[in-house]
Structures are given as C-alpha cells and as structure tokens.
N, C-alpha and C positions, 0 to 999 in steps of 0.2 A: 479396573482389573489390569489394564495394560500398564498403568503407572506402577502397580505392585510388582509386576513381572520385571520392569526396568530397574526398579529399586533392588529387587532380589538379585538380578544379574550383576548389577554394579557392586553390591556387597560381596558377591561370590568372586568377582574379579579382584577386588581390593584384598580379600582374604588370601587368594592365591598369590598375589604379588607380595604380601607380607610374609607368607611362608617361604616363597622363593628367596627373599632377601635374608630372612631371619634364620632359616634352616635349623630348627631345634633338634632334629634328628642327627645332624652332623656331629661327629665325635670331636670334642675339644681336646687339645693337647694340654697336659697337666704340667705345671712347673714344679720341679722338685729341687729345693735348694741344695747347693753343694754340700752343706754340712750334714744333711740327712742321708746322703748316698753312702752305701756300704762299700762301693768300689770306686776307684778313680775313673773319671770320664774317659771314654774311648779306649778302655782296656779291653783286651781280647783274651780268651782263654788260651792255654797252650794248645798247639796244633793237634796233639794226640788226645786231648781231653775235651769233653763238653760239660759245662757246669750242670749239676743236678738242679732242676727247678725246685725240688723239695729237698731241703737239706736232710741228710741222714748220716748215720755213723759210718757208712761205707765210703763216703766222699764222692767225688765226681765219677760219672760213668765213662767208660771208654767211648770215643767217637765212633759213629757208625762207619762201617767200611764203605769207602767210595772208591771208584776206579781211579787210577792215576790220571793226571791232567791230560796226558797224551791221548788217552782213550776218549776224553770228553770232546776233543776237537774232531768234528766230522767233516769229511770231504763232501764235495757237492754230490758225488755219486752215492755216498752213504745217506745223505739227506734225502735224495730222490728215492732211495730204496725204502726208507722209513715212511716217507709220504705215500709211496705206493702201497705199503702195508696198511696204512690208515685208510687210504681210499678203498682198498680191497675189502676191508672190514666194513666200511660204509656201504659198499655195494651189497655185501651179504645182508646187512641190516635192511637195506632197501628191498631186496628180494623177499626177505622174510615178511616185511611190512606189506608188500604187495600181495603175497600169498595168504596172509592171515589178517589183513585189514588193520594193521597196527604193529608197532615195534614191540619186541619183548621187553619186559621190565623186570627189575629186581637187581640182585647182586651180580657180579661178573659171572659167578658159577651158575646162577639161575638163568641168566641170559644165554650163556654158552650151552647149557642143557636144552634150552628152547630151540636154539639154532640147530642143535644136533638131533632133534626129533622129539623132544619132550614137550610137545605143544598140542593144541586141540586137534589139528589136522594131521599130526605126526609127519609134518614136512621136515625132511632131513637135508641140511645144507652142509657143504664141505667147510672145513676149517680154512679161512681165507689165507691166501699166499702172504707170507711175511709174518704170520702169527703162529704161535705154538700153543700147546695145551700143557699146563702144569699138572702136578699130581693132585691138586685140589679141584681139578676140573675147570680151571679158569683159562680164558684166552689171554696170552701174554704178548707183549711187544718184542721187538728184536733183541732186547737186553734181558728178557726173561721176567720182566715186571708185569703184573696183571694190568691190562687196559682198565681205565676208569670210564664208566659209562654214565653220562648225565642226561636224563630224559628231559628234553625241552618241550616236546609235544607228543601226540600219539604217533606221529610219523617222523619225528626228528629227534635224533640222539646225538649229543656231543661225545666225541671219542677223544680221550686224553691219554697220552703216553708220558711217563715220567722222564723219558730221555736217557742219555748215557749215564747220568749221575744217579739214576734210579730213585730220585727224590721228586715227589709231586710238587708242583707249583714253584719251580725254579726256572731260570732263564733258558735252559736247554730242553724244556718240554715241547712236545708236539701236540697240537690240538686240531681237530676237524669238526 
C-alpha cells in the first residue's frame, strides 16, 4: 500500500512538472506572413479616427473624446487626492461589510444603492469624500467615470478608477 502511494505521488509530481514546462493553456503567438496582411506593418490610424473593427459602409468611427495630454499629467497633490478618494471608498465598503457581515455585490448602481440604505438592515452610509453620484445612481471617481468594483471575496473588493483618460485598463488607472 505504501509503495502504491509513493508511485502515485511520483506520477503526480512528474505530471505537474510536465504541465509547468509545456503550458498548453499559454496562448501561442501566430505568425502571419507579410503577403496576407491587409495593412503595412506598424501603420497607425490617423489621430482623429479609429478603424472600425467590423467594416461597414459608413467607414471608420470618430475617435472617443479624450482629455488633452496636459490634463492627463497629474501632480503629486492630485494623485494623493485620488488615492484618498479610493481609500475613502474602501473605508465605506469596510464599514458596510462590518455592519452587514459582507460587502455589497452587483453593478456599481446596485452597490451604491446598498451603501445608501437599500440593504437588509437599511444601514445608510454617506457618499465617500472624493466620489460623486451620477444620474444613473453610480458612484464616480474624480473625473466623473463610474468606479469599477471587482469582488475578490466576501470582505474584499478591488476598486478601480479609469483615471484622467477615462478609459479602463490603461497606464493612468488607479486601483486599490
């Protein structure tokens, strides 16, 4: 019996090592020959246009409005204010979790409603300093973009701000 356990453990270790080296789930880069490309390599669309991913008769769509580059550069003081806004929102979620034995879940509007009293105990919390409420009932970051909440566990929620460019998952985002 002991020999069988040793053999099973050895096979399991070998299998784990094979998977670690082989990594079948890793995405492989695909080679596309130059002759099959529809555009020259490293070309970029004109600054005022974004290519339409699905070709249509209307042509490319206009680029999304983004603030001027000067607005995207934040001073240390502004960065601290944004970080304070995220921290205040985190403290509000912590207080809610303590009162109701778990964080609110759902969309931004559902989480906001829960924080403002639409919950089992009708606990009402104030809108955290540095956040605003938009007309859809969502809590927004200092640029007016709705915060993105990612539930990590019953008591831990990641808070994500799109930053000054108002686009999620770019270099200027703030995350807590």
